[in-house]
Structure formats: structure tokens, C-alpha cells
C-alpha positions as CSV (number, residue, x, y, z in Angstrom):
1,M,49.0,-21.0,-8.6
2,L,46.0,-19.4,-6.7
3,M,46.5,-15.7,-6.0
4,E,44.8,-15.4,-2.6
5,V,42.1,-12.8,-2.3
6,L,42.6,-12.1,1.4
7,S,45.9,-10.7,2.7
8,P,47.5,-12.2,5.8
9,I,46.4,-9.2,7.9
10,E,42.8,-9.5,6.6
11,K,42.8,-13.2,7.6
12,Y,44.2,-12.4,11.0
13,L,41.6,-9.7,11.6
14,F,38.7,-11.9,10.3
15,H,39.5,-14.6,12.8
16,E,40.1,-12.1,15.6
17,G,36.7,-10.5,15.0
18,N,38.0,-7.2,13.6
19,Y,37.7,-7.4,9.9
20,F,34.7,-5.2,9.1
21,R,34.6,-5.3,5.3
22,C,34.2,-9.0,4.8
23,F,31.9,-8.3,1.9
24,E,34.8,-7.0,-0.1
25,T,36.5,-10.4,-0.1
26,F,34.2,-13.2,1.0
27,G,31.4,-14.3,-1.3
28,A,31.4,-14.1,-5.1
29,H,33.2,-11.2,-6.7
30,I,33.4,-10.5,-10.5
31,N,36.8,-9.4,-11.8
32,N,38.5,-9.1,-15.1
33,N,39.5,-12.8,-15.0
34,G,36.2,-14.3,-13.9
35,T,34.6,-14.6,-10.5
36,R,36.4,-15.1,-7.2
37,F,34.7,-17.2,-4.5
38,C,35.7,-17.1,-0.8
39,V,34.0,-18.9,2.1
40,W,34.8,-19.9,5.7
41,A,34.1,-23.6,6.5
42,P,36.5,-24.6,9.3
43,H,35.4,-28.2,9.7
44,A,35.1,-29.2,6.1
45,R,37.4,-31.7,4.4
46,E,36.6,-30.4,1.0
47,V,34.6,-27.5,-0.5
48,A,33.5,-27.0,-4.1
49,V,31.6,-24.4,-6.0
50,V,28.6,-25.9,-7.8
51,G,26.1,-24.2,-10.1
52,D,24.3,-23.9,-13.4
53,F,27.7,-23.4,-15.0
54,N,29.0,-26.9,-14.1
55,E,25.8,-29.0,-13.9
56,W,26.0,-28.7,-10.1
57,N,29.0,-31.1,-10.1
58,G,31.5,-30.4,-7.4
59,I,34.3,-32.3,-9.1
60,K,34.9,-29.5,-11.6
61,H,35.5,-26.6,-9.3
62,R,37.1,-27.6,-6.0
63,M,38.2,-24.8,-3.7
64,V,41.6,-24.4,-2.2
65,K,42.0,-24.2,1.6
66,V,44.3,-21.2,2.2
67,N,44.8,-21.4,6.0
68,N,44.4,-23.8,8.8
69,E,41.4,-21.8,10.2
70,G,39.2,-22.9,7.3
71,I,39.1,-20.1,4.6
72,W,38.6,-21.5,1.1
73,E,39.1,-19.7,-2.2
74,L,38.7,-20.3,-5.9
75,E,38.6,-18.3,-9.1
76,I,36.4,-19.5,-12.0
77,S,36.8,-17.9,-15.4
78,D,33.6,-18.9,-17.3
79,I,30.9,-17.6,-15.0
80,S,28.5,-14.8,-16.1
81,I,26.4,-12.4,-14.1
82,N,23.2,-14.0,-12.8
83,S,24.8,-17.5,-12.6
84,L,23.3,-19.6,-9.8
85,Y,25.7,-21.2,-7.3
86,K,26.1,-22.9,-4.0
87,Y,28.9,-24.5,-2.0
88,E,29.2,-28.2,-1.9
89,I,30.7,-29.0,1.5
90,T,32.1,-32.5,2.3
91,T,32.9,-33.4,5.9
92,H,35.6,-35.6,7.2
93,D,33.0,-38.4,7.6
94,E,32.0,-38.0,4.0
95,Q,28.7,-36.2,4.5
96,K,27.8,-33.7,1.8
97,F,25.9,-30.4,2.3
98,F,24.8,-27.9,-0.3
99,K,24.8,-24.4,1.2
100,S,23.9,-21.0,0.0
101,D,26.7,-18.4,0.2
102,P,26.6,-16.6,3.6
103,Y,28.0,-13.5,1.8
104,A,25.8,-13.7,-1.3
105,F,24.6,-10.3,-2.6
106,Y,21.5,-11.8,-4.1
107,S,19.5,-15.0,-3.9
108,E,16.8,-16.9,-5.8
109,L,13.2,-16.2,-5.1
110,R,11.7,-18.6,-2.6
111,P,11.2,-21.6,-2.5
112,N,14.4,-21.8,-4.6
113,T,17.5,-21.4,-2.5
114,A,20.6,-20.8,-4.7
115,S,22.8,-17.8,-4.5
116,I,23.2,-15.5,-7.5
117,V,26.4,-13.9,-8.9
118,V,25.7,-10.2,-9.2
119,D,27.6,-6.9,-9.4
120,I,26.1,-4.3,-7.1
121,D,28.6,-1.5,-7.7
122,N,27.1,0.1,-10.9
123,Y,24.2,2.1,-9.5
124,E,24.5,5.9,-9.9
125,W,23.4,7.5,-6.6
126,N,21.7,10.9,-6.5
127,D,21.5,11.5,-2.8
128,S,24.7,13.3,-2.0
129,K,22.9,16.2,-0.4
130,W,21.1,13.9,2.0
131,I,24.3,12.0,2.9
132,N,26.2,15.3,3.4
133,D,23.4,16.8,5.5
134,R,23.2,13.6,7.5
135,L,26.8,13.8,8.3
136,F,26.7,17.4,9.5
137,N,23.3,17.7,11.0
138,G,24.6,17.6,14.5
139,N,22.8,16.0,17.5
140,Y,19.9,13.7,16.5
141,E,18.5,14.1,20.0
142,K,17.7,17.8,19.2
143,L,15.8,16.9,16.0
144,P,12.4,15.5,15.2
145,L,12.3,11.7,14.7
146,S,9.0,10.3,13.6
147,I,9.3,6.7,12.2
148,Y,6.8,4.9,10.0
149,E,7.3,1.2,10.5
150,L,6.4,-0.7,7.3
151,H,6.2,-4.3,6.1
152,I,6.8,-4.1,2.3
153,G,4.7,-7.1,1.3
154,S,1.5,-5.9,3.0
155,W,1.5,-2.1,2.8
156,K,0.0,-2.0,-0.6
157,R,-0.2,-4.6,-3.4
158,N,-1.0,-4.7,-7.1
159,K,-4.6,-5.3,-8.2
160,D,-3.7,-9.0,-8.9
161,G,-2.5,-9.4,-5.3
162,S,1.2,-9.5,-6.3
163,F,3.9,-7.6,-4.4
164,L,4.9,-4.1,-5.4
165,T,8.5,-3.9,-6.5
166,Y,10.9,-1.7,-4.7
167,K,10.6,0.9,-7.4
168,E,6.8,0.8,-7.4
169,L,6.8,1.1,-3.6
170,A,9.1,4.1,-3.8
171,N,6.7,5.9,-6.2
172,E,3.8,5.2,-3.9
173,L,5.4,5.7,-0.6
174,V,7.4,8.9,-1.0
175,P,4.4,11.3,-1.4
176,Y,2.5,9.4,1.3
177,L,5.3,9.8,3.9
178,K,5.8,13.5,2.9
179,K,2.1,14.1,3.5
180,Y,2.5,13.1,7.2
181,R,6.0,14.6,7.5
182,F,7.5,11.3,8.8
183,T,11.2,11.7,9.0
184,H,12.1,8.0,8.5
185,V,10.6,4.7,7.3
186,E,11.6,1.6,9.2
187,L,11.4,-1.6,7.2
188,L,10.8,-5.0,8.7
189,P,13.7,-7.2,7.8
190,V,14.5,-7.2,4.0
191,S,17.4,-9.6,4.1
192,E,16.6,-12.9,2.3
193,H,14.4,-15.2,4.3
194,P,12.6,-18.4,3.3
195,L,9.2,-18.0,4.9
196,D,6.9,-15.0,4.4
197,L,5.1,-15.7,7.7
198,S,8.4,-14.9,9.6
199,W,8.1,-11.3,8.4
200,G,11.8,-11.5,7.7
201,Y,12.9,-12.1,11.3
202,Q,14.2,-15.6,10.4
203,T,17.0,-14.7,8.1
204,I,19.1,-16.8,5.7
205,G,21.0,-14.3,3.5
206,Y,22.3,-11.4,5.6
207,Y,23.9,-9.8,2.6
208,S,21.1,-10.5,0.1
209,I,18.3,-8.0,-0.3
210,T,15.2,-10.2,-0.6
211,S,14.3,-11.0,-4.2
212,R,10.5,-10.9,-3.4
213,Y,10.4,-7.2,-4.4
214,G,13.1,-6.9,-7.1
215,T,16.8,-6.6,-7.5
216,P,19.6,-4.9,-5.5
217,E,19.5,-2.0,-8.0
218,D,15.8,-1.7,-7.4
219,F,16.3,-1.4,-3.7
220,M,19.0,1.2,-4.2
221,F,16.5,3.2,-6.3
222,F,14.0,2.9,-3.4
223,V,16.5,4.3,-0.9
224,D,17.7,6.9,-3.3
225,A,14.2,8.2,-3.9
226,L,13.4,8.5,-0.2
227,H,16.7,10.3,0.4
228,Q,16.1,12.8,-2.4
229,N,12.8,13.6,-0.7
230,G,14.3,14.1,2.8
231,I,13.3,10.7,4.3
232,G,15.7,8.4,6.0
233,V,15.7,4.6,5.8
234,I,16.1,2.4,8.9
235,L,16.4,-1.4,8.6
236,D,15.2,-3.9,11.2
237,W,18.2,-6.2,11.7
238,V,18.4,-9.5,13.5
239,P,21.9,-10.3,14.8
240,G,20.9,-12.6,17.7
241,H,19.7,-15.7,15.9
242,F,19.1,-17.2,12.5
243,C,16.7,-19.8,10.9
244,K,17.7,-23.4,10.6
245,D,16.8,-24.2,7.0
246,S,19.2,-26.7,5.6
247,H,20.6,-24.4,2.9
248,G,21.6,-21.7,5.4
249,L,24.0,-21.0,8.2
250,Y,22.9,-23.8,10.5
251,M,25.6,-26.4,10.9
252,F,27.2,-24.8,7.9
253,D,30.0,-27.3,7.4
254,G,28.3,-30.2,9.3
255,Y,29.3,-28.8,12.7
256,P,28.5,-25.7,14.8
257,T,30.1,-22.9,12.8
258,Y,28.1,-19.7,13.2
259,E,26.2,-21.0,16.2
260,Y,27.2,-22.0,19.8
261,K,28.7,-25.5,20.2
262,T,26.4,-26.7,23.0
263,S,22.7,-27.1,22.5
264,D,21.6,-25.4,25.7
265,V,22.7,-22.0,24.5
266,R,22.6,-22.8,20.7
267,E,18.9,-23.7,20.3
268,N,16.4,-20.9,20.6
269,V,13.4,-22.9,21.5
270,V,11.0,-19.8,21.6
271,W,11.5,-19.0,17.9
272,G,12.8,-22.4,16.6
273,T,16.0,-20.8,15.5
274,S,19.7,-21.0,16.4
275,N,21.7,-18.4,18.3
276,F,24.8,-16.9,16.8
277,D,28.0,-17.7,18.8
278,L,28.9,-14.2,19.6
279,S,32.2,-15.3,21.2
280,K,33.7,-16.2,17.8
281,G,35.7,-13.6,16.0
282,E,34.6,-14.9,12.6
283,V,30.9,-14.3,13.6
284,Q,31.7,-10.9,14.9
285,S,33.4,-10.0,11.7
286,F,30.4,-11.4,9.7
287,L,27.8,-9.5,11.6
288,I,29.5,-6.1,12.0
289,S,30.6,-6.2,8.4
290,N,27.0,-6.7,7.5
291,L,26.0,-3.3,9.0
292,I,28.9,-1.6,7.2
293,F,27.7,-3.3,4.0
294,W,24.2,-1.9,4.3
295,I,25.5,1.5,5.1
296,E,28.1,1.7,2.3
297,K,26.4,-0.3,-0.5
298,Y,22.8,0.7,0.1
299,H,23.1,4.1,2.0
300,I,21.0,2.9,4.9
301,D,20.7,5.5,7.7
302,G,20.1,3.3,10.8
303,F,19.3,0.0,12.3
304,R,16.8,-1.2,14.8
305,I,18.5,-4.1,16.5
306,D,16.0,-6.8,17.1
307,A,15.6,-8.9,20.4
308,V,18.4,-7.3,22.3
309,A,17.3,-9.1,25.4
310,N,18.1,-12.4,23.6
311,I,21.7,-11.1,23.2
312,I,22.3,-9.5,26.6
313,Y,21.1,-12.6,28.5
314,W,21.8,-16.3,27.9
315,N,19.0,-17.9,25.9
316,N,16.9,-20.3,27.9
317,K,18.4,-19.2,31.2
318,G,16.1,-16.4,32.1
319,R,17.2,-12.9,32.9
320,N,19.4,-13.7,35.8
321,E,22.5,-14.5,33.9
322,A,24.1,-12.1,31.5
323,N,25.9,-13.3,28.4
324,P,29.2,-11.5,28.5
325,F,29.9,-12.3,24.8
326,G,26.6,-10.7,23.8
327,V,27.2,-7.6,25.9
328,E,30.7,-7.1,24.5
329,F,29.4,-7.8,21.0
330,L,26.8,-5.0,21.2
331,K,29.5,-2.6,22.6
332,K,31.9,-3.5,19.8
333,L,29.1,-3.2,17.2
334,N,28.2,0.3,18.3
335,H,31.8,1.4,18.7
336,T,32.7,0.2,15.2
337,V,29.7,1.7,13.5
338,K,30.1,5.1,15.2
339,N,33.8,5.1,14.5
340,I,33.4,4.5,10.8
341,H,30.0,6.2,10.2
342,P,29.2,8.5,13.2
343,D,26.0,9.7,11.5
344,I,24.3,6.3,11.6
345,L,21.6,5.5,14.1
346,T,21.5,2.3,16.1
347,I,18.3,1.6,18.0
348,A,17.8,-1.2,20.6
349,E,14.6,-3.1,20.7
350,D,15.2,-4.0,24.4
351,S,12.6,-5.2,26.9
352,T,15.0,-5.5,29.8
353,D,16.0,-3.1,32.6
354,W,19.7,-3.2,31.6
355,E,21.3,0.1,32.6
356,G,23.0,2.4,30.2
357,V,21.7,1.0,26.9
358,T,22.0,4.5,25.3
359,D,25.0,5.6,27.4
360,T,28.4,6.0,25.7
361,I,30.7,3.0,25.8
362,E,33.3,5.1,27.5
363,S,30.9,5.6,30.4
364,G,30.1,1.9,30.6
365,G,27.0,1.9,28.4
366,L,26.2,-0.2,25.3
367,G,26.4,2.8,23.0
368,F,23.0,2.8,21.2
369,N,21.5,6.1,20.0
370,Y,18.0,5.1,21.2
371,K,16.1,2.4,23.0
372,W,12.5,1.4,22.5
373,N,10.5,2.3,25.5
374,M,8.7,-1.0,25.9
375,G,7.5,0.0,29.4
376,W,5.8,3.1,28.1
377,M,4.1,1.1,25.4
378,N,2.8,-1.6,27.7
379,D,1.6,0.9,30.4
380,V,-0.1,3.2,27.9
381,L,-1.9,0.4,26.0
382,Q,-3.1,-1.2,29.2
383,Y,-4.6,2.2,30.2
384,V,-6.3,3.1,27.0
385,E,-7.7,-0.4,26.5
386,A,-9.3,-0.3,30.0
387,D,-12.9,0.7,30.6
388,F,-13.6,4.0,32.2
389,S,-14.3,2.4,35.6
390,Q,-10.8,0.8,35.6
391,K,-8.9,3.9,34.5
392,E,-8.8,5.5,38.0
393,S,-6.8,2.6,39.4
394,L,-4.5,2.7,36.4
395,H,-4.0,6.4,36.4
396,N,-0.2,6.1,37.2
397,N,0.3,4.1,34.0
398,L,0.5,7.4,32.1
399,T,2.6,9.3,34.8
400,F,5.1,6.6,35.8
401,P,7.1,6.7,32.6
402,M,8.2,10.2,33.3
403,L,9.9,9.0,36.5
404,Y,12.5,7.1,34.4
405,N,12.3,9.1,31.1
406,H,15.8,10.6,31.5
407,T,17.5,7.3,32.3
408,E,17.7,6.4,28.5
409,K,17.1,8.1,25.2
410,F,13.8,6.6,24.4
411,I,11.7,6.0,21.3
412,L,8.0,5.6,22.0
413,P,6.9,2.6,19.9
414,L,3.4,1.5,18.8
415,S,4.8,-1.3,16.6
416,H,3.6,-4.3,14.6
417,D,3.9,-6.6,17.6
418,E,1.0,-4.7,19.2
419,V,-1.5,-5.3,16.4
420,V,-1.2,-9.1,15.7
421,H,-1.9,-12.4,17.4
422,G,-5.3,-11.4,18.9
423,K,-4.1,-8.1,20.3
424,K,-6.5,-6.1,18.0
425,S,-5.6,-3.1,15.9
426,L,-4.8,0.2,17.8
427,L,-8.2,1.6,16.9
428,N,-10.0,-1.5,17.9
429,K,-8.3,-1.7,21.3
430,M,-10.2,1.4,22.3
431,P,-13.3,0.6,24.5
432,G,-16.8,1.9,23.8
433,D,-18.9,2.4,20.7
434,Y,-17.8,3.3,17.1
435,W,-17.5,7.0,17.8
436,D,-15.8,6.5,21.1
437,K,-13.0,4.4,19.5
438,F,-12.1,7.1,17.1
439,A,-12.1,9.8,19.7
440,Q,-9.9,7.8,22.1
441,F,-7.6,6.9,19.3
442,R,-7.1,10.5,18.4
443,L,-6.5,11.2,22.1
444,L,-3.8,8.5,22.2
445,M,-2.0,10.0,19.2
446,A,-2.1,13.4,20.8
447,F,-0.6,12.0,24.0
448,M,2.1,10.1,22.1
449,I,3.1,13.1,19.9
450,T,3.4,15.5,22.9
451,H,5.1,13.1,25.2
452,P,8.9,13.3,25.6
453,G,10.7,10.8,23.3
454,K,11.0,10.1,19.6
455,K,8.1,8.4,17.9
456,L,7.3,5.2,15.9
457,I,4.0,3.9,14.6
458,F,3.2,0.9,12.5
459,M,1.6,1.3,9.1
460,G,-2.2,1.4,9.0
461,S,-2.6,3.1,12.3
462,E,-2.9,6.5,10.5
463,I,-5.9,5.4,8.5
464,G,-7.7,3.6,11.4
465,Q,-7.1,0.0,10.4
466,F,-9.9,-1.9,12.2
467,D,-8.7,-5.4,11.7
468,E,-5.4,-6.8,12.9
469,W,-2.4,-6.6,10.6
470,N,-2.4,-9.5,8.1
471,N,0.9,-9.9,6.3
472,E,-0.8,-11.9,3.5
473,K,-2.7,-8.9,2.2
474,E,-2.5,-5.1,1.8
475,L,-3.8,-2.7,4.3
476,D,-7.6,-1.9,4.1
477,W,-7.2,1.2,2.1
478,F,-10.9,1.2,1.2
479,L,-11.5,2.5,4.8
480,E,-10.4,5.9,3.7
481,E,-13.7,6.2,1.9
482,Y,-15.6,6.1,5.2
483,P,-16.2,9.5,6.9
484,L,-14.6,8.8,10.3
485,H,-11.6,7.1,8.7
486,A,-11.2,10.0,6.3
487,A,-11.5,12.4,9.2
488,L,-8.9,10.4,11.2
489,T,-6.4,10.7,8.3
490,D,-7.0,14.5,8.3
491,F,-6.2,14.5,12.1
492,N,-3.1,12.4,11.7
493,E,-1.8,14.5,8.9
494,D,-2.2,17.7,11.0
495,A,-0.9,16.1,14.1
496,W,2.3,14.7,12.6
497,N,2.9,17.9,10.7
498,L,2.5,19.8,14.0
499,Y,5.0,17.5,15.7
500,Y,7.5,18.0,12.9
501,K,7.2,21.8,13.0
502,T,7.1,22.3,16.8
503,K,10.5,22.3,18.5
504,A,8.9,22.1,21.9
505,F,7.8,18.5,21.1
506,W,11.3,17.2,20.4
507,E,14.1,19.7,21.1
508,L,14.5,18.9,24.8
509,D,13.1,15.4,24.8
510,Y,15.8,14.1,27.2
511,E,16.2,17.2,29.4
512,N,14.2,18.2,32.4
513,E,13.5,21.7,31.0
514,G,11.5,20.2,28.1
515,F,8.6,18.8,30.3
516,Q,6.8,19.8,33.4
517,W,3.5,18.5,34.9
518,I,0.7,20.8,35.5
519,D,-1.6,18.2,37.1
520,C,-0.8,14.5,37.2
521,H,-3.1,13.6,40.1
522,N,-6.6,14.0,38.7
523,H,-7.5,10.3,39.0
524,G,-11.2,10.9,39.5
525,Q,-11.8,12.9,36.3
526,R,-9.1,10.9,34.3
527,I,-7.5,14.2,33.2
528,Y,-3.8,14.9,32.7
529,S,-2.1,18.2,31.9
530,Y,1.5,19.2,31.2
531,I,3.7,21.7,29.5
532,R,6.2,21.1,26.7
533,S,8.9,23.6,26.1
534,G,11.7,24.2,23.6
535,K,15.0,26.1,24.0
536,K,13.6,29.4,23.1
537,P,12.2,31.4,26.0
538,N,8.4,31.4,26.3
539,S,7.9,28.6,23.9
540,D,5.4,26.8,26.1
541,Y,2.7,24.5,24.8
542,V,0.0,23.5,27.2
543,V,-1.4,20.0,26.7
544,V,-4.6,18.8,28.5
545,L,-5.9,15.3,28.0
546,N,-9.4,14.1,29.0
547,F,-9.8,10.3,29.1
548,S,-13.4,10.6,30.1
549,S,-16.6,11.0,28.1
550,V,-17.5,14.2,30.0
551,T,-17.2,17.7,28.3
552,Y,-15.8,20.3,30.7
553,H,-16.5,24.0,30.1
554,G,-14.5,26.5,32.1
555,Y,-12.0,23.8,33.1
556,K,-9.2,25.6,35.1
557,V,-5.6,24.9,34.2
558,G,-2.5,26.4,35.9
559,V,0.1,28.0,33.5
560,T,3.5,29.5,34.0
561,N,3.1,32.7,32.0
562,M,0.6,35.6,32.0
563,G,-0.6,36.3,28.4
564,E,-2.8,34.9,25.7
565,Y,-3.0,31.2,24.7
566,K,-4.2,30.0,21.3
567,E,-5.5,26.5,20.7
568,I,-3.2,24.9,18.1
569,I,-5.0,21.6,17.8
570,N,-8.1,20.0,19.3
571,T,-8.8,16.3,18.7
572,D,-12.6,17.0,19.0
573,K,-12.7,19.3,16.0
574,K,-15.6,18.4,13.7
575,K,-13.1,18.1,10.8
576,Y,-11.5,15.2,12.7
577,G,-14.8,13.5,13.4
578,G,-15.3,15.0,16.8
579,S,-18.2,16.8,18.5
580,G,-16.8,20.3,18.0
581,Q,-16.1,21.2,21.6
582,I,-13.2,23.5,20.9
583,N,-11.7,26.7,22.1
584,H,-12.6,29.2,19.3
585,K,-10.9,32.3,20.7
586,K,-7.6,33.0,22.4
587,V,-7.7,32.3,26.1
588,K,-6.4,35.0,28.4
589,A,-4.5,34.0,31.5
590,R,-5.6,35.4,34.9
591,N,-3.5,36.3,37.8
592,E,-4.9,33.4,39.8
593,P,-2.4,30.7,40.9
594,F,-3.5,27.2,40.3
595,H,-1.9,23.7,40.1
596,G,1.2,25.2,41.7
597,K,1.6,27.7,38.8
598,D,1.5,31.5,39.1
599,Y,-1.4,32.0,36.7
600,S,-4.4,30.0,35.2
601,I,-6.6,29.8,32.2
602,D,-10.2,28.5,31.7
603,I,-10.7,26.2,28.7
604,T,-13.3,23.9,27.1
605,L,-12.1,20.4,27.5
606,P,-13.7,17.9,25.0
607,P,-14.9,14.4,25.7
608,Y,-12.2,11.7,25.1
609,G,-10.2,14.6,23.8
610,A,-7.0,16.6,23.9
611,T,-6.4,20.3,23.4
612,I,-3.0,21.8,22.8
613,L,-2.5,25.5,23.4
614,K,0.4,27.8,22.6
615,L,1.5,30.9,24.4
616,V,1.2,33.5,21.6
617,R,1.4,36.7,23.5
618,K,3.3,37.1,26.8
619,R,2.1,40.0,29.0
620,K,4.9,42.4,29.7
621,G,6.3,42.5,33.1
622,T,5.6,38.9,33.9
């Protein structure tokens, strides 16, 4: 007699959409008697386990249907670790399908498609300090957050062109990220996927770490190594849709199972994928359990939820009709994760104007920690790509985002999507000659780092990648040998370290007290100036940005405090590849009101440059 693996309450919760540890029961689990298999196939007439242990013959290991809703189970005694398997599914009209396990912990390297029996509970973690600090570090909003977005297969490769393993990547990446003081790395999807060109966004195995770069234990080593060095790991996660390869979730038992029943909302024609039916309890249990799985088994720190617009609104119906199942799913996801693991970040990649994405669920929001500020990204890139003659009419592109900055908790993204498909690399977007491009790129980075909101940049930007990102090869690391590229890496190292160390640039990101304009109306000269402040009194940093090629000596700027100001960083420094138009000495404020401020300073403002000055000595009595 079969001893059922799921209890009656677990079955009930699974079908209801409230069983959030499906990975403990579904899939293949090794025990003292053998290996237990459990799968959901509600429309199947018969399900069997096939593999290299039974010559892929379904007659030998037929599963038992344990409830009317379609859960099937079986225990097989003679299966060893690393055995290959699939489910042979027979429909009521005698069709047969061979499917990979939706809950498999590991899968064959593409183009092979079998699931693999593994035990992922034997790794000895050494990141307890990180986990404890993460739990008790308080409010993320008051901390620096600088994210390095990375595609594992094309960051760096071996000399023969092969991929680095997770372990090899850890050894290379840890010192690199520490040099720039990035707080987190965000990985493009690492769940198993059949096609390299999809970058992982067309997923097959939601519970399988991709075998392209090694084993589950190898990936655990990777996460562990980053944690031991104070760096968090965020995964790009795709809960809206999945790829339609025949061995995957699509029409899993011959009929719509994980997807919507009707084709008008099932078929995602833009990406050639199928949309999850987020109204089904079993799909909700599958997806939310997946987040808990990555948190608990792999110690992941956060998730960037891909294509939230495709979840909030009905696919193929435009943005006029919300999908209530999608909206409620996102609320449920965030509520569940925060309830079980309150220290985990959830980030919405959302291009819509849906209100309250980062508001609490109790106040009617979706409950995300952060939202990508796609509007900021589009406006800023349109501005910096424009010729000087066009910038005057686009001046508000850089000021408008501050009008809605406090409506959500934003991350400022300059992501992989902006450096592919003919869009050019960030450096190559800049107009002008070779020198101009570098100067304007440094200026863009200074603007981004000092603007309210957390930060994300895609790999390669920091070295001045000139060509678009190509996922089929590593970054152009040879560029670091060229003087302007080497100087750019020096600048980025200093700039990102300055961001990390300077509370004024992140402590009050989402509060009015953290930012004030000095002058946002200088259309003609293409100059912007503002003040960033922290909680501590007199912690002002004055930021002045010059998007023109003109050098200004004695440029007058209004300030709020009488005292001395020291230039902390200048993008035109010769060390960074600039022309050397910097403020060598401390600048003394004068009792002359300007820009609506009580005092003013005169500075040198470099061409295509930024200067950041800090109040270092406040005059008594002011």
C-alpha cells in the first residue's frame, strides 16, 4: 500500500493556492527506501515515471492517483543519485507526452531535456553572519543599494570560450564587485531554460538551477562566497509566462494545466510563450513556493519580478483592462514572502503607471519593496543621446522625474535592455567625438549616483563597453588597456565608492528633506544644480551638472549654508580622462543670496562635467 507523501491538509492547501513549500513534497525526493515522486497532472488518464533506470519504459513504474484533483505519487527503490527521469503522461484519448518534472531540482544540459535526481540538502553554509545581519539590518530604504546586473554566460569566459562555472565566477566576481562597492549582484534568470538566446527569460525548470555553469552545490558556493564578502544576490524571476517547448509546462498533461484555458489570454504573442493561469490555486502554490525555495535552499536575498505589466494587465488586450487574478497574485506573493521572510527584497520591473506598486498591501498597494523607474530611464537616455542643439527643448527630461519621485520607492535602472537590439552601449549613445563620449558618460554616472533612488547598472558599463552587449561572448575586457577606458574605470571605482560611503546620497532617497533644487531652469546653458542631504544636520552635498561643452569659471551657485565647500569629486579630473578643469581649493561661501538661497559660491564648472562639493566647515552663527 502506498504511503502518501502529501497529507490531506497539504493537498487542500495546494489546490487552494496556499501551500508554499511544494518543493518539500512534489518532484523527486530521496529517502531511506528509495526515491519518492509526486506530480500534478489533473487531466491525465495515466502517469508513469520513466528514466535510465527502467529503459524509459512506462509499464514498469506507473504512478498512483491519490486524489480526484490529479496528484500522482510513486516510490521507486532502485534509483540512485544522478538518475535521469521524466514523466510519461497518457491522456484519455491515448496520446502520450514525455515531460520534465516541473519541480525537478536539476536538469540535463541543453539540448538534452531529462530531469535529474539530486539531493540538495548537504551543502554546509558559512554565511550565517550575513543572514543574521540581513534579518536585523532595519529599513532597506535607509541603506545604500547599488546593483550590478550580470549575465553569467557573457561576463567573462575561459580562454577556450567555454562558460565559467559558478565556482570560477565567484572567485573572479567577488573581488571585482568589492572594488566598486556594489552592494548586490542581480543575475539574469538562472532557472533552467532551453535557449541561450532567451537570456533565461523563457524558463522550463523553475526549481532547476541551470546546468550550463555547474551543479546546485556549485551555485550554493557562489552565493555563499558573495555573502561572506558582504554582497547580496538578487535573481531575475519570470512568473508571468513560460516557454512552450514540448518537454516543459506547456499543455503539461495534454490540456491547459499551468496556462489559461482560452487562447486569447493564454498565448503571449509578443514573446512566443504561454501565460500562467494565475487564477488557479495550484499555479499560485507552484510559483510562490518557488520563491520560498530559492530563499531557503539557495539563500537568495531578493527577486526582480520580470514583466509586471504582463501580469497586471490582460495579455493582448492593451492597458485598459486589468487582470484581477494577476493583481491579486502579486499581492499574495508579496504578502507571503514578507510574512515568512521579511528581510527579502521584491522588486517590480514595471513599465505601467499602476498606483501603489511599493505601497503596503494593507494600504491598497502591491507590496513590493522597490519599483524600477522606467520613466526616469527613458527620459534620461533620450536627453543624453540628444545633440547639444536638441537638449534645450528636452531640458525637463531631467527635472520631471522629481515631480513623481515620492510616489513610489524607485530604483534607477540602466539595464541590459538598453544596450541591445540596435540601441548601442551606454558609452556609444553619447553624441560627439571620442573624448566627448567619455566625458558625457562620466557626467551621466555622476547624475545617476547623486539622484534620489537606488541604483542598477548592467555589466560592462563600468569599463566603457563600446559595442552592444552580445550574450555569445564575454565583455571586451581588453578595453581596460586603453587609456580613456582605464581612466573611466578609475572614475567609476571612485564614484561608486563615494555613493556607498555618503549617506546623503541614499539615506533620505524617498523623503523631501533629502533633495532640493538649486537651479532647474537653466535651459540655455544646459546646467542643473541641486543639494542632497542626509539626516545629520549640515550634511549638504552640492551637485552641479554641465551638459554643454563650455567651461565656466566663476560660475555662481546658490547654497543654504555659509561656510567652506570642498570639491569631493569632479568628472573632469585628468585622472579620469578629463581636461583638468577642477576646483583645487576650498570654496568659501559669500553672504550674497542667489538661486533663492541665502548664500552663494563661485566655482569652476567643467565641460560635459559634474562637480560635487561638500560643506566641510559651517560658519558659526549661520
